[in-house]
C-alpha positions as CSV (number, residue, x, y, z in Angstrom):
1,M,28.7,-21.9,-7.4
2,A,27.2,-20.2,-4.6
3,L,25.3,-16.6,-5.5
4,K,26.3,-13.4,-3.7
5,K,24.2,-11.8,-1.5
6,S,25.2,-8.8,-3.9
7,E,24.3,-10.8,-6.9
8,L,20.8,-12.1,-5.7
9,Y,20.1,-8.7,-4.7
10,S,20.9,-6.9,-8.2
11,S,19.5,-9.8,-10.4
12,L,15.8,-9.2,-8.0
13,W,16.1,-5.3,-8.4
14,S,16.3,-5.6,-12.5
15,S,13.4,-8.7,-12.4
16,C,11.3,-6.1,-10.8
17,D,12.4,-2.9,-12.9
18,E,11.5,-5.6,-15.5
19,L,7.7,-6.3,-14.0
20,R,7.0,-2.9,-13.2
21,G,7.7,-1.4,-16.8
22,G,8.0,2.2,-16.4
23,M,6.5,2.6,-13.3
24,D,7.9,5.3,-10.7
25,A,9.5,3.3,-7.6
26,E,7.7,5.3,-5.3
27,I,4.4,4.8,-6.7
28,A,4.2,1.2,-7.7
29,T,5.5,0.8,-3.5
30,L,1.8,2.8,-2.4
31,E,0.4,0.7,-4.5
32,T,1.2,-1.9,-3.4
33,K,0.8,-0.4,0.3
34,L,-2.8,0.4,-0.9
35,E,-3.4,-3.1,-1.1
36,K,-2.0,-4.5,1.4
37,Y,-4.5,-2.2,3.1
38,K,-7.4,-3.1,1.5
39,Q,-6.7,-7.0,2.3
40,I,-6.8,-5.4,6.2
41,K,-10.4,-4.4,5.8
């Protein structure tokens, strides 16, 4: 049985929410960008 794209995305977002815990998504995005910036330098 193949997964629908929407089901896959929903599952991925749920997993990300669990990993982030109580952290706001905007803060997580900013931290990710900061880490990428540090790797470039």
